[in-house]
N, C-alpha and C positions, 0 to 999 in steps of 0.2 A: 730782642729775640729774633733770630734769623728765620727767614721765610723759606720753606722748602717746597718746590713744586710737587704736585701730585704725580706719583709714578705712572699711573695709567695714562695721563696726558702725554708725558714724555715718550712713552712707548708708542702711542699712536702717531706722534710726530715723526719718530725715527723711521716708521714703516713707510712713510710717504716722502722720504728724502732720497735724492739720487745717491747711488753708490759712490764710495770714495774711489779715487783714481787708481790707486795701487793696492795690491794684495787682496783683491776682492775675489769672491767666488762667482763664477758665471751662472751658477744654479740657484742663487738666492738662499743661502743658509739662514736659518732663523736667528742664529746667534751672531750674525754679522754686524759689526759696528758701522752703520751706513751714515752717509752725510758728513764725512770729516773733511771734505775738500772737493775741488773741481779740477779737472785736467786743464792745463794751459795749452796754447796752440802748439808749442814745441813738444809737449807730452803727447798730444794727438798725433803729430807726425812720427814720433818715435814708436808709438803704438801701431800706427799704420805700417811702418817699416817692419816691425816685428811680425805682424800678421801676414804680410806679403811673403816674408822670408819663410815662415812656417808653411804657408800654402804652397810655395814653390818646392819646399822639401817634400811635402805630401805628394805633389805631382811627380817628383822624381821617383819616389817609392812606387807609386802607381805605374809609372813607365817601366820600371825594372820588372815588376810583377807581370805586366802585360807582355813584355818582350820575352819572358820565359815561356809564354804560351803563344808566341806569334804565329806559328803555323796553323793552329786551330782557329785563332782569331782571323787570320788572313783568309782562310777558307770561308768562314762565316760571312765576312764582308764582301769577298769577291763574288760569291754566289748571288748577292743582291745587286752588285754592279753590272753583272753580265746577264741578268735575267731576261732581257729583251734583245740582246745583241746576237745577230746571226752568227752561228758557229761557236758562241759562248767564249769568245776570246777578245781581249783588248790588246792594243799595241803600245809600245813605247819606243821613242826615237832617240833618246839620249842615254848614254851609258849608266849614269848614276840614278836614273829615274825610278827603277824598281827598288833599289836600296832605300832611296828616300821615301818611297811609298811604305815600306815596312816600318821605317822610323815614324812616319806620320800616323799610321794605324796604331802603333804602340802608344804614341803620345795621346791620341784621341781616346783610346781605351783607358789610359792612365788617368785622364780627366774624369771619366765615369767612375773608376775605382776610388779615386781620391775625393770625389764630390762630398761625401759626408764630412771628411776632415776639413775641406775647404769651407763648407758652410759653417762648421764650428768656428773657424777663424773669423768669418764674417760676424758671427754672433759675439765672439770675444771682443771684437772691435767696437760694436755698438752697445755692448752690455754696460760699460761705465756710465752711459747717459741714461740708463733706465733706473727705475725705482727698484728697491730691494725685492719687493714681492713680484715684480715683473720678470726678474731674472730666472724665476722658476719655469719660465716658458722656453728655456734653452733646449731641452730635449725635444719637445714638439716642433720647435723651429728647425732644428737640424734634421730631424726625421722627415718632416713634410717637405722641406726644400730639396732634400736629396732625392726623395721618391718622385717629386714632381720633375726634377731635372732628368733623372733616368727615364721616367715615363715619357717625357717629351722626346728624348732621344729615340726611344723604342717606337713611338708614334711616327717619327720621321723615317726610321729605318723600314718599317713594315708598310706604311701607307703613303706618306707624302712623297718620299723619293721615288718609289715605283711609279706613282702617277705622273710626276714631272718627267721621269726617264722615258716612260711610254710615249709621252707627247713628242719628245725630241726624236725618238727612234722611229716614230711612225711616218717620217718623211722620206724614208728610203724607198726606192722603187727599182724597176728593171734597168734603169739608166744609171743610177747612182748607188754605189755600195757603201754601207755605213761601216767605217773602220775607226772607232773612237780611240783616242789616246787615254791611257789610264790616269795620267796626272790631272787633266781638267775634269774628268768624271769624278774622281775622288774628291777634288776640290769642291765640286757642287754638293757632293754627299756630306762633307764636313760642314759646309756653310749651312745647309738645311738642318743637320742634326744639332749643332751648337745653337743656331738661331732659335729653333723651336724649343730646345731644352731650356734656354734662357727665358723665352716668353712664357713657359709654363710656371715660372717663378712669380707671375703676376699676383696671385692671391697672397703669397708670402710678403711681397713688397707692399701691397695695400694694407696688410695686417700690421706690418712694422710701422708704416706711416700713421696708421690709426692709433697705435699704442703710443707713438711719440706726440700725438695731438696735432699732426700736420694736416690730416684730412679727417673727414667724418663720413659716416654712411650716407647722410643726407646730401652732402656735397658730391659724393660719387654717384649717387642716384640721379641727382639733378643734371649732371653732365654725362649721362649715359650715352646720349646720341652722339656727342662729340667723341667719346671714348670709342664707340663703334667705328666712327669714321677713321680715327687714328689707327685703330687695330687693323682695318683692311688696307690702309695705306702701308702700314708696316708689313702686312702679309704680302702685298704686291712687291715690296722691296726685297724681302728675303727669298721669295720664290723666283727661280731663274727663268721660268717660262711665262708667257702671257696667258696661260690657260686659266680661265676663271674657276674651273673645278678645283684646281690645286690651291688657288687663293682662298676659296671657301673652306677647303680642308684645313688650312692653317688658321684663317680668321674665325671660323665657327667655334672651335674649341677655346680660342682666346676670349670670345664673348662670354662663353659659359664660365670660364675661369674668372672673368671680371665680376660676374654675378656672385660667384663664391666669395670673391674678395669683398664685395659689399656686405654679404652676410657676416664675414669675419669681422669687418669694421663695426658692424652693428652690435655683434655679440661681445667683442673684446676691446673696442675703441674707448677712448676717454669720454666721449660724449655719450649721453644716455639715449634711450630708444626714442624719446620724444622728438629728437632732432630728425629722425627718419619719418616719424608719424606725421610731422608737420607737412610733409611733401607727398 
């Protein structure tokens, strides 16, 4: 007489198996046949190539959309760049400099427009390594990471860049006239915006690492003082001036985001709450 396993036991096992490498849904459908294989190294490389290609395509679409409204976007950015410049004008000394500025502004805006699609490609790359039930977190991941990136960019535009810009512009006097070039100023603007936008992804990164079992809430809490040190070192690197106020403006929100990341790891990580309670 043949022995047949109990259906309920098989169903529970399937829910806890990683998703198969090909033909999977990133949103964790209940009828998905999970656990039929693992991706090889070459399959990972091919998947990475595919996701990078799609992300670049999304950036191109975002760039085209932004360039269609380049005059309005340029006015919005330019008003922030010249907010503390005497006379309200910047200079350029090379013929193609202003044209390249338009291209760079459209490219930066394209990154913001395409950020949800780019985050979706990141999710699609890591989704094959997740369990079937974990793939249902796709929409929260894409929404939260996109909102945090755009929020970080807005925080840089309205608060961090003006603080750094005021610091540099404050050295002009009756002997020296401040005539900044548009290229270097916009370069500082982009560096701050992208840097802070990426640092605002800290809770999402901690959440993903916790779901993959690479970190726990207890581990993150035990190393909080080291994390604060690294955060302010990073803030000193991405801020262009030596003004401690600007560094605190960057590092302070990152510390708060780190605490949110600990909470996310505690609520959604693989370890249970006792790991945190022990500390």
